[in-house]
Structure formats: C-alpha cells, structure tokens
C-alpha positions in Angstrom: -0.2 -0.1 0.0 2.9 2.2 1.0 5.4 0.9 -2.2 4.8 4.5 -3.5 5.8 6.5 0.1 9.5 5.5 0.4 9.5 9.0 3.4 6.3 6.8 5.1 8.2 3.1 5.2 11.4 5.4 6.9 9.5 6.8 9.8 10.1 4.5 12.8 7.2 2.3 14.1 7.0 3.4 17.2 7.1 7.3 16.5 4.2 6.3 13.3 1.9 4.5 16.2 2.5 7.9 18.2 1.9 10.0 15.6 -1.7 7.5 14.8 -2.9 8.0 18.1 -1.9 11.3 18.6 -4.0 12.1 15.7 -7.2 10.2 16.7 -6.7 12.5 19.8 -6.6 15.9 18.4 -9.8 15.0 16.0 -12.0 13.9 19.1 -11.3 17.2 20.5 -11.9 19.6 17.7 -14.8 17.6 16.6 -16.1 17.9 20.5 -15.5 22.0 20.4 -16.3 22.5 17.1 -19.5 20.9 17.7 -19.9 23.2 21.1 -18.6 26.7 19.6 -20.8 26.0 16.2 -23.7 24.4 17.1 -26.6 24.0 19.8 -24.6 21.1 21.0 -24.6 21.4 24.9 -21.1 21.7 26.7 -22.0 18.6 28.4 -22.7 16.7 25.8 -19.1 18.1 24.0 -17.7 16.6 27.4 -18.5 13.3 26.8 -18.2 13.0 23.3 -14.3 13.7 24.5 -14.8 11.3 27.3 -15.7 8.3 25.4 -13.5 8.9 22.6 -10.5 9.3 24.3 -10.7 6.5 27.1 -10.7 4.1 23.9 -7.2 4.7 22.8 -6.2 2.4 26.1 -7.4 0.1 23.5 -5.0 1.7 20.6 -1.9 1.5 23.0 -2.7 -2.1 24.5 -3.0 -3.2 19.8 0.3 -1.5 19.0 1.7 -2.2 22.3 3.4 1.4 22.5 5.7 1.7 25.4 4.5 2.6 29.1 6.8 5.7 29.3 5.5 7.0 25.9 1.7 6.8 27.8 3.1 8.2 30.9 4.5 11.2 29.2 1.1 11.8 27.4 -0.5 11.3 30.7 1.7 14.0 32.1 1.5 16.4 29.2 -2.5 16.1 28.8 -2.4 16.6 32.9 -0.5 19.9 32.7 -3.1 21.2 29.6 -6.0 20.1 31.4 -5.1 22.3 34.6 -4.1 25.1 32.5 -7.7 25.0 30.7 -9.5 25.9 34.1 -7.4 28.7 34.4 -7.0 29.8 30.6 -10.4 28.6 29.0 -9.5 27.6 25.7 -11.1 24.0 25.8 -15.2 25.7 27.0 -16.7 22.8 25.6 -15.1 19.9 27.8 -14.4 21.6 31.1 -17.9 23.6 30.9 -20.0 21.5 33.0 -22.3 24.0 35.1 -20.2 22.8 37.9 -17.1 23.0 40.0 -15.3 19.8 38.2 -11.6 18.5 37.9 -12.9 15.6 35.5 -11.1 16.2 32.5 -7.3 16.4 34.5 -8.2 13.3 36.5 -9.5 11.6 33.9 -5.0 12.2 32.4 -3.8 11.5 35.7 -6.0 7.7 36.1 -4.7 6.8 32.7 -0.6 7.5 33.4 -1.6 5.7 37.0 -2.6 2.4 35.4 -0.9 2.5 32.7 2.3 2.2 35.0 1.1 0.4 36.9 0.0 -2.8 34.5 2.1 -1.8 31.3 5.0 -3.2 32.7 4.4 -6.9 33.8 2.2 -7.2 30.2 -1.4 -6.6 32.6 -2.4 -4.2 29.9 -6.1 -5.9 30.7 -6.2 -4.4 34.3 -5.9 -1.0 32.6 -8.7 -1.6 30.0 -10.9 -2.4 32.3 -10.5 0.9 34.8 -10.3 2.7 31.6 -13.3 1.6 29.6 -15.4 1.5 32.9 -14.9 5.3 33.3 -15.0 5.7 29.7 -18.0 3.6 28.8 -19.8 3.2 32.0 -19.5 7.1 33.7 -19.8 8.3 30.4 -22.7 6.6 29.3 -24.4 6.9 32.5 -24.2 10.4 32.4 -26.3 11.0 29.3 -28.7 8.4 30.0 -29.3 9.7 33.8 -30.1 13.6 32.1 -32.2 12.3 29.1 -34.1 9.4 30.6 -33.5 10.1 34.4 -37.2 10.1 36.2 -36.1 8.3 39.6 -33.7 11.1 41.5 -31.8 10.4 44.4 -29.3 12.9 46.5 -25.8 12.2 47.7 -23.8 14.8 49.0 -25.8 17.4 47.4 -25.3 15.9 44.3 -28.5 15.3 42.4 -28.5 11.4 40.2 -30.3 9.5 38.9 -31.0 5.8 39.5 -31.5 5.4 35.5 -28.3 6.8 35.4 -26.2 4.5 38.3 -28.2 1.3 36.7 -26.7 2.2 33.3 -23.1 2.7 35.4 -23.6 -1.0 36.6 -24.3 -2.7 33.5 -21.8 -1.2 31.4 -19.3 -1.8 33.8 -20.3 -5.2 34.3 -20.4 -5.6 29.9 -17.2 -4.4 29.7 -15.4 -6.5 32.3 -16.7 -9.1 31.1 -15.6 -8.7 27.6 -12.4 -8.0 28.0 -11.9 -10.6 30.5 -13.5 -13.3 28.2 -11.4 -12.1 25.2 -8.1 -12.8 28.0 -8.7 -15.6 29.9 -12.3 -17.4 27.7 -14.8 -18.6 29.1 -14.1 -19.5 32.7 -16.6 -18.7 35.8 -14.4 -16.0 37.2 -14.9 -14.2 33.9 -18.7 -14.1 34.6 -18.7 -13.6 38.6 -15.4 -11.0 39.6 -16.8 -8.7 37.1 -20.1 -7.7 39.0 -18.5 -6.9 42.4 -16.2 -4.0 40.2 -19.1 -3.1 38.5 -20.5 -2.5 41.9 -17.8 -1.5 43.5 -17.2 1.3 40.2 -21.0 2.2 40.4 -20.3 3.5 44.3 -17.2 5.2 44.0 -19.3 7.0 40.7 -22.3 7.9 43.3 -20.1 9.2 46.1 -17.2 11.2 44.0 -17.6 14.8 44.2 -15.6 17.4 41.3 -15.1 14.9 38.7 -12.8 13.0 41.5 -15.0 9.1 40.0 -12.8 9.6 36.7 -9.8 9.3 39.3 -11.4 6.5 42.1 -13.4 4.3 39.5 -10.7 3.5 36.6 -7.8 3.4 39.3 -9.9 1.5 42.1 -12.1 -0.6 39.2 -8.6 -1.8 37.8 -7.4 -3.0 41.3 -10.3 -4.7 42.5 -10.1 -6.2 39.1 -6.3 -7.0 39.5 -6.6 -8.6 43.7 -10.1 -10.9 42.7 -7.7 -12.7 40.4 -4.9 -12.7 42.4 -7.5 -14.4 45.4 -9.4 -16.8 42.9 -6.5 -17.7 40.1 -7.2 -19.5 37.0 -6.5 -22.8 37.4 
C-alpha cells in the first residue's frame, strides 16, 4: 500500500504509532470543540464526546504495544494542559460542565497511573478494564441519567438518578466481561468477578465529587479486578 511512499516506510514504527494515536485524539477534541462552538450542542454532550472517544485510546495503545513511557508522558502532558485550561478557557466545550469539576485533569492522571501500574508486567487488560469502565460506564451513565433519569436521589448535595446508576453498573459489568473473555476465555471468573467490579465502580461514581470519579473509578476498578484474580486464580 505504501510502496510508492518511501518516506513513509522510513518512519520508525514507534513514532508512526504515536502519530496515529495523537492524530486520533486531536480529531476527537477538535470535533467536540467544533460541535460546542458552532452548533447548539451542550457543553456536557461535547465533554462526553471527548470522554468516551479518548478513553478508547487504551485499546489502541494495547494493540500497538506502545511503551509505558509514552503513555505516562502523554498523561503528564494532558494533565498539564487540563490544569491550564481551567484558568485559560481555551477548551470550553470540555471543561464547562456547569459545576466545579476537575474531571478532565483526573481523567488524564488515571490513565498515567494505570499504564505505569499494569503496562510493564504485561497485564494490559486490567488497565483497559479501569479506563473503559470510566469511559463507557461513567460516560453513558451521565447521558442516560440526564436524558431518561426520572427517579432522582441526592448524595452529598449531588443529584443523580437510578437510571444513570443502573447504566453504570450494567456497562461496567459488560466491559469487564468482554475484556476478560478475550484474555482468559469462558471461565467462571470471567462472569462472576466483574459483578464485584461493577458494583464497586457504581458506588464510587455515586459518592465522588468534583470529578474525582474520573480518578477513583478507573484506578479502583482495575485494582479490584487485579486483586480478585489473585484471590481466585485460573486453574
């Protein structure tokens, strides 16, 4: 395919992979900001586009076997950009959520923590479980709760819905099962251990304030999945 592009073939594989990931992330952020600035799309929806879109980069990084140092460096850079954006509002579509939240910053930090923890021992799937539970579970819980949440409840001054919390539980369970099914196959641990992971993730999402769930949910979910498999190893 690239025989006619010798300059392309001369690019080291690692830098090519990094460029692919960086381009994908840039397109997601640009699309969300464009939606927010040029249409009537709410800032919360634009933020969820970034939240769900960027989280899937963990699967690309796993597939391409991108080194841990790359993921950690990217996490540090993204964290710095997120902090700066709170004081210089150049990303209003991502950070303007109508409440005090450092969710974008915690999001970037959690990725760095999980990559640092699970990448070197080649236990990529635990990092993927944590990030994708946050990505899809927390992301869809917010959207479903806002759109269909009819049964509200309050915790620590925060208004949530049972529909959103149920979505968080179901998606977290489904994500965990799919990843474990691909890694360890159809064994009982694949189907039962994610129940505890999903319930733990939902509990943390319910009680977290200021966007802290973007840190507590992925790190705790990955840790719980890891330690449960130490207690109940495959035989």
